[in-house]
Wavefront OBJ file of the C-alpha trace (Angstrom):
o trace
v 28.881 52.834 93.049
v 30.471 50.637 95.877
v 29.537 53.119 98.719
v 25.631 53.074 97.717
v 25.853 49.192 97.586
v 27.751 48.894 101.059
v 25.025 51.319 102.492
v 22.020 49.072 101.220
v 23.710 46.015 102.697
v 24.494 47.586 106.034
v 21.150 49.011 106.509
v 19.546 45.948 105.589
v 21.623 44.210 108.137
v 20.748 46.840 110.530
v 16.991 46.182 110.191
v 17.359 42.419 110.861
v 19.334 43.185 113.887
v 16.684 45.443 115.074
v 13.978 42.676 114.345
v 16.145 39.935 115.915
v 16.204 37.701 112.546
v 19.791 38.232 112.219
v 22.157 35.993 114.290
v 24.136 37.561 116.975
v 27.615 37.983 116.410
v 28.723 39.770 119.165
v 28.170 39.987 122.922
v 24.571 41.145 122.553
v 22.163 41.937 119.886
v 22.869 45.900 120.959
v 26.133 45.365 120.223
v 25.790 44.212 116.827
v 23.455 47.228 116.253
v 26.319 49.629 117.512
v 29.007 47.745 115.367
v 26.320 48.281 112.010
v 25.894 51.821 112.794
v 29.806 52.231 113.249
v 30.126 50.781 109.593
v 27.408 52.960 108.180
v 29.375 55.828 109.589
v 32.590 54.809 108.042
v 30.870 54.224 104.485
v 29.301 57.776 104.668
v 32.558 59.305 105.866
v 34.693 57.453 103.103
v 32.440 58.241 100.359
v 32.513 62.029 101.428
v 36.336 62.087 101.293
v 36.132 60.345 97.821
v 33.722 63.179 96.520
v 36.074 66.030 98.103
v 38.703 64.572 95.558
v 36.883 66.355 92.817
v 38.040 69.740 94.375
v 35.368 71.709 92.609
v 31.641 72.230 92.547
v 31.192 68.362 92.036
v 32.518 68.070 95.877
v 29.052 69.663 97.076
v 27.734 66.343 98.041
v 30.207 65.758 100.741
v 28.820 67.975 102.940
v 25.575 66.250 103.491
v 27.618 62.584 103.443
v 29.463 64.057 106.583
v 26.355 65.051 108.257
v 25.141 61.653 107.588
v 27.978 60.008 108.986
v 27.889 62.166 112.001
v 24.330 61.357 112.805
v 25.110 57.446 112.708
v 28.070 57.889 114.818
v 25.769 59.878 117.317
v 23.186 56.762 117.239
v 26.128 54.228 117.669
v 27.447 56.449 120.892
v 23.921 56.316 122.412
v 23.343 52.665 122.151
v 26.882 51.871 123.089
v 27.405 50.083 126.154
v 31.248 49.182 126.044
v 33.668 51.501 127.402
v 36.231 50.720 125.152
v 34.226 51.514 122.129
v 32.974 54.471 123.571
v 36.275 56.431 123.181
v 36.924 55.273 119.635
v 33.273 56.170 118.742
v 33.619 59.494 120.273
v 36.984 60.184 118.434
v 35.518 59.302 115.163
v 32.770 61.701 115.556
v 35.087 64.584 116.268
v 37.297 63.638 113.414
v 34.384 63.622 111.314
v 33.415 67.047 112.772
v 36.796 68.375 111.757
v 36.686 66.995 108.291
v 33.179 68.256 107.529
v 34.409 71.721 108.968
v 37.423 71.751 106.872
v 34.990 70.794 103.645
v 33.074 74.133 104.548
v 36.062 76.040 104.692
v 37.029 74.975 101.113
v 33.545 75.373 99.608
v 35.045 79.406 98.491
v 37.725 77.800 96.528
v 35.828 75.394 94.937
v 32.834 77.602 93.936
v 30.203 76.284 95.992
v 27.811 78.352 97.863
v 27.756 78.646 101.607
v 26.226 80.720 104.176
v 27.443 81.998 107.624
v 25.522 79.756 109.444
v 27.288 76.935 107.917
v 30.608 78.093 108.850
v 29.288 79.157 112.499
v 27.836 75.423 112.808
v 31.182 74.145 111.593
v 33.056 76.347 114.048
v 30.838 75.004 117.113
v 31.690 71.488 115.895
v 35.315 72.269 115.867
v 35.348 73.760 119.443
v 33.301 70.760 120.640
v 35.723 68.642 119.341
v 38.734 70.273 120.308
v 37.098 70.037 124.059
v 36.304 66.384 123.710
v 39.751 65.342 122.420
v 41.575 67.203 125.117
v 39.485 65.488 127.395
v 40.119 62.167 126.095
v 43.902 63.179 125.944
v 43.477 64.092 129.757
v 42.035 60.823 130.699
v 44.394 58.982 129.029
v 47.547 60.795 130.570
v 45.605 60.106 133.904
v 45.784 56.222 133.341
v 42.324 55.602 131.653
v 42.249 52.890 129.135
v 41.906 54.368 125.528
v 42.589 52.606 122.379
v 43.732 55.806 120.441
v 47.486 56.766 120.477
v 48.582 60.132 122.320
v 50.350 61.260 119.163
v 47.080 60.907 117.091
v 45.077 62.916 119.743
v 48.001 65.370 120.093
v 47.838 65.664 116.091
v 43.912 66.342 116.164
v 44.262 68.831 118.817
v 46.799 70.732 116.494
v 44.940 70.459 113.333
v 41.506 71.536 115.267
v 43.135 74.625 116.685
v 44.039 75.477 113.243
v 40.933 75.064 111.664
v 39.166 76.967 114.464
v 41.165 80.156 113.903
v 40.457 79.913 110.204
v 36.801 79.159 110.681
v 36.515 82.385 113.092
v 38.137 84.293 110.055
v 35.689 82.780 107.531
v 32.788 83.169 109.675
v 33.520 86.981 109.897
v 34.122 87.266 106.374
v 31.221 85.605 105.559
v 29.071 87.796 107.767
v 30.340 90.774 106.257
v 29.685 89.503 102.792
v 26.108 88.595 104.057
v 25.827 92.189 105.447
v 26.938 93.677 102.182
v 24.839 91.159 100.234
v 21.806 92.097 102.734
v 22.543 95.850 101.979
v 22.605 95.289 98.197
v 19.315 93.306 98.548
v 17.884 96.059 100.383
v 19.133 98.300 97.726
v 17.873 96.355 94.770
v 14.488 96.084 96.890
v 14.085 99.764 97.619
v 15.123 100.186 93.786
v 12.597 97.708 92.638
v 10.127 99.453 94.978
v 10.672 102.690 93.640
v 10.793 101.777 90.302
v 7.246 100.038 91.143
v 5.844 103.212 92.497
v 7.272 105.230 89.252
v 5.441 102.634 87.144
v 2.456 103.202 89.668
v 2.500 106.815 89.126
v 3.354 106.851 85.412
v 0.380 104.431 84.855
v -1.927 106.762 86.981
v -0.578 109.705 84.967
v -1.272 107.600 81.819
v -4.696 107.020 82.957
v -5.469 110.685 83.864
v -4.231 111.623 80.514
v -6.728 109.010 78.720
v -9.400 110.334 80.929
v -8.540 113.995 79.723
v -8.436 112.833 76.033
v -11.745 110.981 76.698
v -13.400 113.792 78.297
v -11.817 116.135 75.380
v -13.894 113.571 72.901
v -16.708 113.474 74.905
v -16.821 117.402 74.994
v -16.439 117.540 71.279
v -19.113 115.078 70.448
v -21.407 116.673 72.561
v -20.522 119.894 70.709
v -21.328 118.290 67.660
v -24.382 116.817 68.873
v -25.470 120.380 69.836
v -24.600 121.934 66.610
v -26.634 119.106 64.770
v -29.635 119.692 67.034
v -29.359 123.160 66.645
v -29.547 122.878 62.599
v -31.947 120.319 63.163
v -34.113 122.834 64.945
v -33.732 125.682 62.585
v -34.566 123.319 59.728
v -37.592 122.002 61.426
v -38.619 125.407 62.336
v -37.965 126.904 58.725
v -40.186 123.872 57.525
v -43.096 124.544 59.946
v -42.719 128.336 58.713
v -43.192 127.325 55.434
v -45.803 124.836 55.929
v -47.695 127.968 57.999
v -47.455 130.148 55.121
v -48.647 127.813 52.776
v -51.210 126.921 54.695
v -52.312 130.643 54.852
v -52.078 131.022 51.346
v -54.390 128.110 50.660
v -56.824 129.647 53.189
v -56.492 133.277 51.359
v -57.416 131.490 48.093
v -60.190 129.595 49.195
v -61.920 132.640 51.040
v -61.276 134.830 47.852
v -64.405 135.685 45.852
v -64.454 134.147 42.241
v -62.890 136.458 39.648
v -60.621 138.070 42.168
v -57.019 137.404 41.532
v -54.726 137.014 44.744
v -51.399 138.528 44.317
v -48.683 136.649 45.743
v -46.406 139.006 47.815
v -43.528 136.532 47.416
v -43.787 136.225 43.696
v -40.957 138.304 41.793
v -42.503 141.427 40.069
v -41.989 141.698 36.396
v -41.294 145.340 35.089
v -43.173 146.589 32.216
v -41.315 147.300 29.029
v -41.323 151.006 28.355
v -44.060 152.189 25.682
v -42.391 153.349 22.309
v -42.420 157.208 21.639
v -44.975 158.539 19.229
v -42.651 161.040 18.044
v -40.148 158.545 17.095
v -42.556 156.256 15.079
v -43.361 158.927 12.708
v -39.902 160.600 12.779
v -37.933 161.050 9.554
v -36.492 158.040 7.942
v -33.311 160.010 7.508
v -32.962 160.132 11.498
v -33.389 156.275 11.803
v -31.074 155.599 9.124
v -28.552 157.959 10.702
v -29.185 156.090 14.072
v -28.645 152.487 12.137
v -25.548 153.785 10.597
v -24.254 155.034 13.832
v -25.277 151.922 15.526
v -24.158 149.435 13.165
v -20.921 151.263 11.269
v -17.994 153.187 12.883
v -17.995 156.795 12.539
v -16.911 158.113 8.609
v -13.938 160.168 8.461
v -14.347 163.685 8.278
v -13.784 163.925 4.552
v -16.622 161.433 4.339
v -19.019 163.658 6.222
v -18.307 166.436 4.012
v -19.233 164.637 0.860
v -22.389 163.448 2.535
v -23.188 166.827 3.459
v -22.772 167.766 -0.486
v -24.990 165.109 -1.525
v -27.582 165.939 0.452
v -27.755 169.704 -0.377
v -27.495 168.674 -3.791
v -30.545 166.150 -3.752
v -32.321 169.154 -1.697
v -31.787 171.455 -4.539
v -32.824 168.681 -7.060
v -35.923 167.954 -5.284
v -37.273 171.829 -5.020
v -36.421 172.011 -9.033
v -38.572 169.037 -9.415
v -41.365 170.318 -7.071
v -41.553 173.846 -8.341
v -39.697 173.416 -11.955
v -40.819 172.467 -15.643
v -40.226 169.011 -15.503
v -42.957 166.463 -15.572
v -44.111 164.357 -12.632
v -42.774 161.335 -14.416
v -39.401 162.570 -14.524
v -39.255 163.888 -10.859
v -40.393 160.518 -10.039
v -37.695 159.001 -11.702
v -35.190 161.320 -10.424
v -36.233 160.659 -7.045
v -36.126 157.105 -7.072
v -32.541 157.071 -7.928
v -31.905 159.275 -5.010
v -33.540 157.630 -2.750
v -32.152 154.235 -3.932
v -28.583 155.741 -3.633
v -29.059 157.001 -0.255
v -30.358 153.546 0.969
v -27.996 151.483 -0.928
v -25.343 151.910 1.821
v -27.690 149.724 4.108
v -27.682 146.987 2.043
v -31.271 146.149 2.082
v -33.990 146.219 -0.544
v -36.389 149.135 -0.553
v -39.489 147.016 0.084
v -38.393 145.968 3.267
v -37.514 149.775 4.268
v -40.570 152.157 5.417
v -40.664 154.891 3.007
v -38.699 158.175 3.488
v -39.859 161.639 3.686
v -39.002 162.355 0.160
v -41.136 159.620 -1.070
v -44.107 160.442 1.034
v -43.891 163.806 -0.629
v -43.950 162.677 -4.262
v -46.731 160.518 -3.462
v -48.852 163.373 -2.171
v -48.327 165.432 -5.199
v -49.130 162.674 -7.487
v -52.567 162.126 -5.477
v -53.229 165.815 -5.622
v -52.733 165.793 -9.406
l 1 2 3 4 5 6 7 8 9 10 11 12 13 14 15 16 17 18 19 20 21 22 23 24 25 26 27 28 29 30 31 32 33 34 35 36 37 38 39 40 41 42 43 44 45 46 47 48 49 50 51 52 53 54 55 56 57 58 59 60 61 62 63 64 65 66 67 68 69 70 71 72 73 74 75 76 77 78 79 80 81 82 83 84 85 86 87 88 89 90 91 92 93 94 95 96 97 98 99 100 101 102 103 104 105 106 107 108 109 110 111 112 113 114 115 116 117 118 119 120 121 122 123 124 125 126 127 128 129 130 131 132 133 134 135 136 137 138 139 140 141 142 143 144 145 146 147 148 149 150 151 152 153 154 155 156 157 158 159 160 161 162 163 164 165 166 167 168 169 170 171 172 173 174 175 176 177 178 179 180 181 182 183 184 185 186 187 188 189 190 191 192 193 194 195 196 197 198 199 200 201 202 203 204 205 206 207 208 209 210 211 212 213 214 215 216 217 218 219 220 221 222 223 224 225 226 227 228 229 230 231 232 233 234 235 236 237 238 239 240 241 242 243 244 245 246 247 248 249 250 251 252 253 254 255 256 257 258 259 260 261 262 263 264 265 266 267 268 269 270 271 272 273 274 275 276 277 278 279 280 281 282 283 284 285 286 287 288 289 290 291 292 293 294 295 296 297 298 299 300 301 302 303 304 305 306 307 308 309 310 311 312 313 314 315 316 317 318 319 320 321 322 323 324 325 326 327 328 329 330 331 332 333 334 335 336 337 338 339 340 341 342 343 344 345 346 347 348 349 350 351 352 353 354 355 356 357 358 359 360 361 362 363 364 365 366 367 368 369 370
């Protein structure tokens, strides 16, 4: 919290120094400005050093604060007119570059993402700083007035060379990682493109399959419509034929003279029942009775047939005796009626309902002759 407040105060004073509202505290107003820029740079440098103490991902803002410090030192060097201050400002700038480069190299251990470009910029800053400090040391050794001790300059050169070698190794590794990352990204891009093309192909196949199914549905629908049209056409033709036939029929009826019956060719022909046979109408009742008995009853056993034949023979002999014997007509009638009744009793019907038998007709004819 102290660093932002200090920076706000320094920047406010810098603005007043530039406007001329602040009183001059050094040789000139320009020297005041250089001093304020130097203070601002130191505030950013110290703030970055304090941020690096986290030694984790929270130390990421330190890199940006080192850059702010370097920018203010460069402005101060540009506006500086004092020879004595120039060596101090230059050395502080080189020290800030050394510390910023070390911060970049420590990013991997602090789980902070970095790029090969950042490592390369750090390496370039270290090389420039090394040349600058070696120049300052050489000037000091030649007798120039330098307010920095020789030991400090030598320590800086040692640390700077070590960091340069480390920066070169980091740059090479970072470039390899970036190449690998590029290859991975290229593979991923190709895989994504291949997947996209496959999806596109699948989509095309799906559309083709859908179009084929739709065409099949349309074909079936057309086939059904055609069948319906054929059925409707056949029905209409059938109805037209029926109407035409009905019209022709009505026309024939209207043209036919009265009293003439028009035969409909389409009407079903009724078969006439066969006429009854005359012989069968006047056949003996015995035959009809025998046929009724055959039709209504099952055939009798052989013994029953022999008894029936014996009865018939006895009845014939009795009839002959009655017809040609001495018995009277009344006796013959009485004898014939029971025999007739016995024979027809098997039918279980009354004599009045049955037609007269042959024997009864013979008796009746004899009576009439008498």
